[in-house]
ZAMARGU-4260 file (C-alpha; in steps of 0.2 Angstrom, whole numbers, plus 5000, padded with zeros to 4 digits):
<rodrens>
0) 5138/5081/6195 | 5128/5068/6185 | 5110/5068/6188 | 5101/5051/6191 | 5093/5051/6174
5) 5110/5054/6165 | 5117/5040/6175 | 5104/5028/6170 | 5106/5033/6152 | 5124/5029/6153
10) 5121/5012/6161 | 5111/5006/6146 | 5122/4992/6136 | 5118/4999/6119 | 5122/5017/6124
15) 5139/5011/6133 | 5143/5002/6117 | 5140/5018/6106 | 5151/5028/6118 | 5165/5015/6116
20) 5164/5016/6098 | 5164/5035/6098 | 5180/5035/6109 | 5188/5023/6098 | 5184/5034/6083
25) 5192/5049/6091 | 5208/5041/6095 | 5220/5045/6080 | 5227/5031/6070 | 5245/5027/6070
30) 5256/5037/6059 | 5262/5030/6043 | 5279/5039/6046 | 5289/5024/6054 | 5274/5019/6066
35) 5275/5035/6076 | 5259/5040/6085 | 5251/5056/6078 | 5250/5072/6089 | 5238/5083/6080
40) 5227/5072/6069 | 5209/5077/6074 | 5193/5069/6068 | 5176/5077/6069 | 5163/5063/6076
45) 5148/5073/6081 | 5141/5088/6072 | 5141/5105/6081 | 5154/5099/6093 | 5165/5113/6099
50) 5183/5111/6106 | 5185/5119/6123 | 5201/5128/6126 | 5212/5120/6139 | 5211/5136/6149
55) 5192/5134/6151 | 5191/5115/6152 | 5181/5109/6168 | 5193/5100/6180 | 5185/5085/6189
60) 5192/5081/6206 | 5201/5064/6209 | 5207/5063/6191 | 5225/5060/6185 | 5234/5063/6169
65) 5239/5047/6161 | 5256/5049/6153 | 5257/5043/6135 | 5262/5025/6131 | 5276/5030/6120
70) 5288/5045/6117 | 5277/5058/6107 | 5281/5065/6091 | 5289/5082/6090 | 5275/5095/6093
75) 5279/5104/6077 | 5274/5089/6067 | 5257/5089/6061 | 5253/5071/6054 | 5243/5071/6037
80) 5228/5062/6033 | 5234/5044/6030 | 5218/5038/6023 | 5220/5030/6005 | 5209/5038/5992
85) 5204/5027/5978 | 5208/5032/5960 | 5211/5026/5942 | 5222/5011/5942 | 5218/5004/5958
90) 5213/4986/5958 | 5199/4983/5971 | 5188/4968/5977 | 5170/4972/5981 | 5163/4959/5993
95) 5144/4957/5994 | 5141/4945/6008 | 5130/4930/6006 | 5128/4935/5987 | 5144/4928/5980
100) 5139/4930/5962 | 5139/4949/5965 | 5157/4949/5972 | 5171/4953/5960 | 5187/4962/5956
105) 5188/4978/5947 | 5201/4989/5940 | 5196/5007/5943 | 5196/5016/5926 | 5203/5034/5924
110) 5186/5041/5927 | 5185/5033/5943 | 5168/5023/5940 | 5166/5005/5941 | 5151/4995/5934
115) 5143/4983/5947 | 5129/4970/5945 | 5111/4977/5947 | 5116/4995/5952 | 5127/4999/5937
120) 5140/5013/5937 | 5146/5019/5955 | 5160/5033/5956 | 5173/5029/5969 | 5186/5042/5964
125) 5193/5051/5978 | 5184/5040/5992 | 5192/5029/6005 | 5187/5010/6004 | 5175/5013/6019
130) 5166/5027/6010 | 5165/5018/5994 | 5157/5003/6003 | 5144/5014/6011 | 5139/5022/5995
135) 5138/5004/5986 | 5128/4998/6002 | 5115/5012/5999 | 5114/5008/5981 | 5110/4989/5985
140) 5097/4993/5997 | 5085/4994/5983 | 5088/4976/5978 | 5094/4967/5994 | 5086/4967/6012
145) 5101/4969/6022 | 5117/4971/6011 | 5134/4970/6018 | 5148/4977/6008 | 5166/4978/6010
150) 5180/4983/5998 | 5198/4977/5999 | 5212/4986/5990 | 5221/4972/5980 | 5234/4982/5971
155) 5236/5001/5973 | 5240/5012/5958 | 5258/5020/5957 | 5260/5036/5967 | 5260/5052/5956
160) 5268/5067/5965 | 5274/5084/5962 | 5290/5091/5969 | 5293/5110/5968 | 5305/5123/5975
165) 5323/5121/5979 | 5326/5104/5971 | 5339/5100/5957 | 5325/5095/5945 | 5307/5101/5950
170) 5293/5092/5942 | 5280/5078/5942 | 5286/5060/5946 | 5278/5043/5946 | 5284/5032/5961
175) 5282/5014/5962 | 5276/5005/5977 | 5287/4991/5985 | 5280/4975/5990 | 5262/4970/5988
180) 5244/4975/5994 | 5228/4967/5999 | 5232/4949/6002 | 5250/4954/6003 | 5251/4968/6016
185) 5269/4971/6015 | 5267/4986/6003 | 5278/5000/6006 | 5273/5018/6000 | 5287/5030/5995
190) 5292/5043/6007 | 5296/5062/6007 | 5315/5059/6006 | 5313/5046/5992 | 5303/5060/5982
195) 5317/5072/5985 | 5330/5060/5980 | 5321/5056/5964 | 5321/5075/5960 | 5340/5074/5962
200) 5340/5081/5979 | 5338/5098/5987 | 5349/5113/5982 | 5360/5122/5995 | 5348/5137/5994
205) 5334/5127/6002 | 5326/5129/6019 | 5324/5111/6024 | 5316/5117/6041 | 5299/5122/6032
210) 5296/5109/6019 | 5278/5108/6014 | 5268/5093/6010 | 5250/5097/6002 | 5238/5082/6002
215) 5220/5081/5996 | 5208/5074/6009 | 5192/5064/6006 | 5180/5077/5999 | 5187/5090/6011
220) 5199/5100/6002 | 5218/5100/6006 | 5228/5097/6021 | 5245/5106/6023 | 5259/5099/6034
225) 5275/5107/6037 | 5291/5096/6039 | 5308/5100/6047 | 5320/5089/6038 | 5334/5097/6048
230) 5328/5086/6062 | 5332/5070/6052 | 5350/5077/6050 | 5353/5081/6068 | 5343/5068/6078
235) 5338/5055/6065 | 5320/5058/6069 | 5312/5049/6055 | 5295/5054/6060 | 5298/5068/6048
240) 5300/5056/6033 | 5281/5054/6030 | 5275/5042/6017 | 5266/5049/6002 | 5250/5047/5994
245) 5244/5049/5976 | 5243/5067/5971 | 5254/5074/5986 | 5264/5090/5982 | 5281/5093/5990
250) 5287/5111/5991 | 5304/5115/5997 | 5306/5134/6000 | 5321/5145/5998 | 5330/5150/6014
255) 5329/5168/6018 | 5346/5168/6027 | 5362/5157/6024 | 5371/5149/6037 | 5388/5142/6031
260) 5389/5128/6044 | 5372/5122/6041 | 5375/5122/6022 | 5389/5110/6024 | 5379/5099/6034
265) 5365/5100/6021 | 5377/5095/6007 | 5382/5079/6017 | 5363/5074/6019 | 5357/5059/6008
270) 5343/5070/6001 | 5354/5084/5995 | 5360/5085/5977 | 5374/5072/5972 | 5390/5078/5979
275) 5399/5072/5964 | 5388/5081/5951 | 5398/5094/5941 | 5394/5112/5945 | 5396/5126/5932
280) 5402/5141/5942 | 5408/5159/5937 | 5423/5166/5945 | 5426/5185/5942 | 5437/5199/5950
285) 5454/5197/5956 | 5459/5180/5949 | 5472/5176/5935 | 5459/5168/5923 | 5442/5175/5926
290) 5428/5165/5918 | 5416/5150/5919 | 5422/5134/5926 | 5415/5116/5930 | 5419/5112/5948
295) 5418/5094/5954 | 5423/5084/5969 | 5440/5076/5969 | 5451/5077/5954 | 5469/5082/5953
300) 5468/5102/5953 | 5467/5108/5971 | 5472/5091/5978 | 5454/5084/5977 | 5441/5087/5990
305) 5424/5096/5990 | 5417/5107/5976 | 5420/5123/5986 | 5425/5141/5984 | 5444/5138/5986
310) 5443/5125/5972 | 5434/5136/5961 | 5447/5149/5964 | 5461/5137/5960 | 5453/5133/5943
315) 5452/5151/5939 | 5472/5152/5941 | 5472/5158/5959 | 5470/5175/5967 | 5480/5190/5962
320) 5491/5200/5973 | 5477/5213/5973 | 5463/5201/5980 | 5453/5205/5995 | 5449/5187/6002
325) 5440/5194/6017 | 5425/5201/6007 | 5422/5188/5994 | 5404/5187/5988 | 5395/5172/5982
330) 5379/5176/5972 | 5367/5161/5971 | 5351/5161/5960 | 5336/5152/5968 | 5321/5143/5961
335) 5310/5158/5967 | 5319/5169/5955 | 5328/5179/5968 | 5346/5179/5972 | 5356/5174/5988
340) 5371/5183/5993 | 5384/5174/6004 | 5398/5184/6013 | 5414/5173/6013 | 5430/5177/6023
345) 5444/5165/6017 | 5457/5175/6028 | 5447/5167/6043 | 5449/5150/6035 | 5468/5153/6034
350) 5470/5160/6051 | 5458/5149/6062 | 5454/5134/6051 | 5436/5139/6049 | 5432/5127/6035
355) 5414/5133/6035 | 5420/5149/6026 | 5425/5138/6012 | 5407/5137/6006 | 5401/5122/5995
360) 5396/5129/5977 | 5382/5123/5967 | 5377/5125/5949 | 5375/5143/5943 | 5384/5151/5957
365) 5395/5167/5954 | 5410/5170/5965 | 5416/5188/5966 | 5434/5192/5972 | 5435/5211/5976
370) 5450/5222/5974 | 5459/5226/5991 | 5459/5245/5996 | 5475/5241/6005 | 5488/5228/6004
375) 5499/5222/6018 | 5516/5216/6013 | 5516/5203/6027 | 5499/5196/6022 | 5504/5196/6003
380) 5519/5186/6007 | 5509/5173/6018 | 5495/5172/6004 | 5509/5167/5991 | 5512/5151/6000
385) 5493/5146/6001 | 5483/5135/5989 | 5473/5151/5985 | 5488/5158/5975 | 5495/5150/5959
390) 5510/5139/5961 | 5520/5151/5951 | 5519/5167/5941 | 5529/5172/5926 | 5536/5190/5922
395) 5547/5197/5909 | 5564/5205/5914 | 5571/5213/5898 | 5585/5225/5894 | 5601/5227/5903
400) 5601/5212/5915 | 5612/5198/5914 | 5599/5185/5910 | 5585/5193/5901 | 5569/5184/5897
405) 5554/5176/5906 | 5557/5173/5924 | 5546/5161/5935 | 5542/5168/5952 | 5532/5163/5968
410) 5516/5173/5968 | 5517/5190/5976 | 5536/5192/5973 | 5543/5209/5972 | 5552/5219/5958
415) 5569/5217/5967 | 5566/5198/5967 | 5563/5198/5949 | 5579/5208/5945 | 5589/5196/5956
420) 5581/5181/5947 | 5586/5188/5930 | 5604/5189/5936 | 5605/5207/5942 | 5609/5223/5933
425) 5622/5222/5919 | 5634/5233/5928 | 5643/5241/5913 | 5627/5246/5904 | 5612/5246/5916
430) 5603/5261/5922 | 5601/5255/5940 | 5592/5270/5948 | 5575/5268/5938 | 5566/5254/5929
435) 5551/5254/5919 | 5536/5242/5925 | 5524/5238/5910 | 5507/5230/5916 | 5493/5223/5906
440) 5477/5227/5916 | 5461/5215/5916 | 5451/5228/5906 | 5464/5226/5892 | 5473/5243/5894
445) 5492/5244/5897 | 5500/5255/5909 | 5518/5259/5911 | 5527/5268/5926 | 5544/5272/5931
450) 5550/5264/5948 | 5565/5270/5958 | 5574/5255/5962 | 5581/5252/5980 | 5587/5235/5982
455) 5589/5238/6001 | 5570/5241/6003 | 5557/5228/6008 | 5541/5227/5999 | 5532/5244/5995
460) 5523/5252/5981 | 5535/5265/5978 | 5552/5257/5976 | 5549/5238/5977 | 5531/5234/5971
465) 5523/5217/5971 | 5523/5210/5953 | 5508/5202/5944 | 5508/5188/5932 | 5513/5194/5914
470) 5521/5210/5921 | 5536/5217/5911 | 5551/5225/5919 | 5562/5235/5907 | 5580/5240/5913
475) 5586/5253/5901 | 5604/5258/5896 | 5614/5271/5906 | 5618/5287/5899 | 5636/5281/5895
480) 5630/5265/5886 | 5618/5275/5875 | 5632/5287/5871 | 5644/5273/5867 | 5630/5264/5856
485) 5627/5281/5847 | 5646/5283/5844 | 5646/5265/5837 | 5632/5269/5825 | 5640/5286/5819
490) 5658/5279/5817 | 5653/5265/5806 | 5668/5257/5800 | 5678/5268/5813 | 5669/5260/5828
495) 5682/5248/5832 | 5695/5262/5834 | 5684/5271/5845 | 5681/5256/5856 | 5699/5254/5857
500) 5702/5272/5863 | 5689/5270/5876 | 5697/5253/5881 | 5713/5262/5885 | 5705/5277/5893
505) 5707/5290/5880
</rodrens>
């Protein structure tokens, strides 16, 4: 209930106008982010005014809640202070009403102080145009009876910002304004997305749901706003793309977890790093040519497409027969000095078509292909026909075969297939029961072992192992062939006679 005195007080015209002015000041100004209304901007109008929590607020009877006129902004968006703060480089017009000789245009110098008639130097650095006008008004009161001062921003200075964190090129940037200002109100300030694009896009290690915008406010410190740029990708909500002010700092944090599906969506965003930019990636482990490679989108190797893990593996010569494609690791350095580890299962890609497993790579990534602890012959045969394996491998088959020399085989081919590709055993001279398998290991060592050959067996490690690129299969002479060759050497000129005796069965 309002008492009579209070009621009479409120009915006074001057008091009513003051209250209307106060209410007008409390209403937040429209957001600069595509004209959306703010949801959390607060202006303190009266000193010592406390905010009453909603749970304790007094409820008046016969009152109704009026719905907002437009769709409110997502509640997690906190709109920054949109006031323009004057600084060095701005062109302003100081209007002194009814004293035109004191009116003039001024380019604010780097120090932020302008020199005005009668009152001399006035610092306007870091002030809004309204705050600067109030200060100048107070200074002119010494010389003018009722000074009325206004300030117009004719041409704002370029926007100097800092972009840090998970972007391709962190650093300071100067962004130009589009359009005009003052008499030409069509000026357009650059936005957060424009700044990220200028910094060559966010990296794939970024957490775009917690991008921070730090902004200096007029003589009251710094305001921190958290932006969810993922909302732009999913819903097109451009309210997150806030326009910038001079001195703004944008920080893109590093993601604490990695989601393969979201990373692919981020790669396609217009504020991500260029999809065609070359990326230097190291591929180590069970590939035929471990090393560092430049991976790009498109091209001829791998049939074109995205700069992903499978493309990097193809550049490294493809996987070996010992590769474990279920437990591939991708190690990714971050701007924070840490390292992200991404688990990749390319077998899932081959079986179910989960393309998200084929992770997009970025500059500095390392792909580790581990060695399988157990190899399934059926899986090895299937992998040989995929693009993860090289098109062909080459092994050497030497000794007592019909066509000794290098043999081109499909990846993951077996020893029996190599023997048949070389024409099979030289029946009269070959030792058919056992051959020697010579292998050059990745660490530079050479191993040699005997394999008991059984042409009737399928792939198995004991009698018909899977061959690797550059393996050598040595088919030795039989005992009879070695004896005959020895007799030829011993007989010398009589070798022809010995051979004739053998021919006729003597």
